[in-house]
C-alpha positions, 0 to 999 in steps of 0.5 A: 918661102920668105917672099910668101910670108912677106906678101901675107904680112904686107896684105894683113898690115899694109899700113905698117909696110912702106916698101916690100922686097921679094927675093926669088918669090915662087908666085904661080898663077893656078889658072895657067896651063903650060905645054911643058910639064917641067914648069914649076906649077906642074913640077912642084905638085909632082915633086910633092906627091913623090916625096909624100909617097917616098919620104925616106928617099926624099930625105936621102936625096935632100942630103945628097943635094946639100952635100953637093951644094945643089941647095944651101945648108939650110935645106935640112930635110931628114927622116925626122922632119920630113912630115913638117917639111911636106906640110910646109911645102903643101901649105906655102907652095901648092895651096898658096894665094900669094900671086893673087894677093901680090896683085892687090899690093898697094906699096912699092914692091920690088921683085928681085929674082934669078933668071936661072931660078928653076922655081920662077915662071918669068911670064907669071912674074912679068904679068904680075908686074904688068897688072900691078904698077906698084911692082917693079922687077929686077932680074939678076943672072943667078939661081934661087939661092940668095948669094952672089949677084942676087945677094948683091942686088937685094943689098943694093935695094935695101941700102937704097930704101933705108937711105930714103 
């Protein structure tokens, strides 16, 4: 969700942001209608509804996902914090305006994302870059977690920008 926070900060404090790096941003056009129901813009609301209806089962599923390294250890959803997690998911993912906000960004913005990331809709990201010439894309053979090749790509871009 850090990319969404970054967009919001860049929008509100644009005079203080020279460049923006967005790593694996879950940006969704809400006007899209996709033929496959497994796309993130359809899947995330369904996941949210299932988690809201069965919070204890969702917390158990999250524990298994962490144990078997399907997600990183920072994904720590328990029965004690499930309400907070669901509120964040609703606010940051389901009701976001970040895609529209990113269309308005005036500073150079670098979107680095994994081509195997299940939370990225490649067509939406490409359309965003096409409609805002300040946005450039860097696809990397990686998933959603910032590790391996995705981490290296972010480090390389940070080093390049800091050198300027």
